[in-house]
C-alpha positions as a Markdown table, in Angstrom:
| # | Residue | x | y | z |
|---|---|---|---|---|
| 1 | Ser | -188.9 | 85.1 | 14.9 |
| 2 | Gly | -191.5 | 87.3 | 13.4 |
| 3 | Thr | -191.7 | 91.1 | 13.5 |
| 4 | Phe | -192.4 | 91.7 | 17.2 |
| 5 | Arg | -189.5 | 93.5 | 19.0 |
| 6 | Thr | -189.4 | 93.7 | 22.7 |
| 7 | Val | -187.4 | 97.0 | 22.7 |
| 8 | Ile | -187.6 | 99.6 | 19.9 |
| 9 | Pro | -184.6 | 101.9 | 19.9 |
| 10 | Glu | -184.7 | 105.6 | 19.1 |
| 11 | Thr | -185.4 | 106.0 | 15.3 |
| 12 | Tyr | -186.3 | 109.6 | 14.9 |
| 13 | Leu | -183.2 | 111.5 | 16.1 |
| 14 | Asp | -180.1 | 111.9 | 14.0 |
| 15 | Ala | -177.4 | 109.4 | 15.1 |
| 16 | Glu | -174.8 | 112.2 | 15.2 |
| 17 | Arg | -176.7 | 113.6 | 18.3 |
| 18 | His | -176.6 | 110.4 | 20.3 |
| 19 | Glu | -173.4 | 111.2 | 22.2 |
| 20 | Ser | -174.6 | 114.7 | 23.3 |
| 21 | Val | -177.9 | 113.6 | 25.0 |
| 22 | Asp | -178.7 | 114.6 | 28.6 |
| 23 | Arg | -181.2 | 111.8 | 29.2 |
| 24 | Val | -183.0 | 108.9 | 27.6 |
| 25 | Val | -186.7 | 108.4 | 28.2 |
| 26 | Leu | -188.0 | 104.8 | 28.4 |
| 27 | Ser | -191.8 | 104.4 | 27.8 |
| 28 | Ala | -194.3 | 101.7 | 26.9 |
| 29 | Gly | -197.5 | 101.7 | 24.9 |
| 30 | Lys | -199.3 | 104.8 | 23.6 |
| 31 | Val | -197.5 | 107.2 | 25.9 |
| 32 | Phe | -194.5 | 107.0 | 23.5 |
| 33 | Tyr | -196.6 | 108.8 | 20.9 |
| 34 | Asp | -197.6 | 111.5 | 23.3 |
| 35 | Leu | -193.9 | 112.0 | 24.3 |
| 36 | Leu | -192.9 | 112.1 | 20.6 |
| 37 | Ala | -195.5 | 114.7 | 19.8 |
| 38 | Glu | -194.4 | 116.9 | 22.7 |
| 39 | Arg | -190.7 | 116.5 | 21.7 |
| 40 | Val | -191.5 | 117.6 | 18.1 |
| 41 | Lys | -193.6 | 120.5 | 19.4 |
| 42 | Arg | -190.7 | 121.8 | 21.6 |
| 43 | Gly | -188.1 | 121.2 | 18.8 |
| 44 | Asp | -186.2 | 118.9 | 21.2 |
| 45 | Asp | -183.5 | 117.0 | 19.5 |
| 46 | Arg | -181.6 | 116.0 | 22.6 |
| 47 | Thr | -184.0 | 113.6 | 24.3 |
| 48 | Pro | -184.2 | 110.1 | 22.8 |
| 49 | Leu | -187.2 | 107.9 | 23.3 |
| 50 | Val | -186.9 | 104.2 | 23.7 |
| 51 | Arg | -190.0 | 102.0 | 23.6 |
| 52 | Leu | -190.4 | 99.0 | 25.8 |
| 53 | Glu | -193.0 | 96.7 | 24.1 |
| 54 | Gln | -192.6 | 93.9 | 26.6 |
| 55 | Leu | -192.0 | 94.7 | 30.2 |
| 56 | Tyr | -191.9 | 91.2 | 31.6 |
| 57 | Pro | -189.7 | 89.4 | 31.1 |
| 58 | Leu | -187.5 | 92.4 | 30.3 |
| 59 | Asp | -185.2 | 91.8 | 27.4 |
| 60 | Glu | -182.1 | 93.2 | 29.1 |
| 61 | Asp | -179.8 | 92.5 | 26.1 |
| 62 | Ala | -182.1 | 94.4 | 23.7 |
| 63 | Leu | -182.4 | 97.3 | 26.2 |
| 64 | Arg | -178.7 | 97.5 | 26.6 |
| 65 | Asp | -178.2 | 97.5 | 22.8 |
| 66 | Ala | -180.8 | 100.3 | 22.5 |
| 67 | Leu | -179.0 | 102.4 | 25.1 |
| 68 | Ala | -175.5 | 101.7 | 24.0 |
| 69 | Ser | -175.1 | 104.7 | 21.6 |
| 70 | Phe | -176.2 | 107.3 | 24.1 |
| 71 | Gly | -173.0 | 107.9 | 26.1 |
| 72 | Ala | -173.5 | 108.7 | 29.7 |
| 73 | Gly | -177.0 | 110.2 | 29.5 |
| 74 | Gln | -179.4 | 109.7 | 32.4 |
| 75 | Val | -182.0 | 107.0 | 31.8 |
| 76 | Val | -185.6 | 107.8 | 33.1 |
| 77 | Gly | -188.9 | 106.2 | 32.8 |
| 78 | Ala | -192.3 | 107.7 | 31.8 |
| 79 | Gln | -195.8 | 106.4 | 32.2 |
| 80 | Glu | -199.3 | 107.6 | 31.9 |
């Protein structure tokens, strides 16, 4: 209940590009905004960013749902 979401899927990239991504980057906290700024600066429209707002316990179902539309892209993590 409420508005808190444990996993926030990519919301900035066009859904048409989801199948052609090379990798998906998982991040938590403020580093997401640093990654987003760098992605915009580079004009990168092939690297989706997924935010993990709660690391433990990990909401595996929400993460699976957030990654479902990205085909077979590599999933990597980023931290400060």
